[in-house]
N, C-alpha and C positions, 0 to 999 in steps of 0.2 A: 158596856153601855150600848144599847141598841138605839140607833137613830133612824127615823123613817122620813122619807121625802116624797113629795108629789113632783112629778116631772112631766115633760111633754115628749119623752122618747117614745116613738110609735113603733119602730121596727127593730127586730132582733139584731140586724146588722149594726144598727146604731148602738144598741145596748151592749153588744160585744166590744165595739170600739171604746165605749165609755168604761166598760169593765177593765180593759187593758190599761187605760190612762189612770183609773182610780186604784188599780192594784199596784201600779208603779209608784203612785203617791203614798199609798197606805199598804205596804207589803204584809204587815202583820194583822190586817183586818179581814173579816169575813164579810162579803158583800153579795147582793143579788138584786135582780129586777123582778117585778111582777107586772108584766105588760098587759096581762088579762084584766087587771083591776082598772076601774075607770080613771083612777088618779095616776096610772103608770108608775107604780111605787118603786122606789129604790130604797134598799135597807143596807145599813152598814153596822157591824158590830166592832167596837173598838174600846180601848182602855182610856181614851181621852175624848174630849169634845172636838170633833172634826167638822162640825156642820158648816162653819164659814168657809173652810178650804174646799169641802165638797161642792158647795154652791158656786164658788168661784170657778172650779174646774168645769162644771156644767155650763156656766155662762160663757167661759172662754171658748167652748165648743158650740155656742149658739143654741143651747138648750135652756129651757126654763127649769127651775128647781127651787122648791121652798120646803121648809120643815113642815111636816104634817103633824098637827097637834090634835 
């Protein structure tokens, strides 16, 4: 399942920090950022619905995050 999120992560250093946290939480998932997109896209490929946990991790780090539909 591919889930796509709109974020407010602006800098590559912040994206790397978030990637480390998210990889620790979801070690079997494939994830990436597209900071060149106007919505600062974050994508994750997983076998389960992880959207609530992903959003919670972003919010814990003071970043906005919502499912892009």
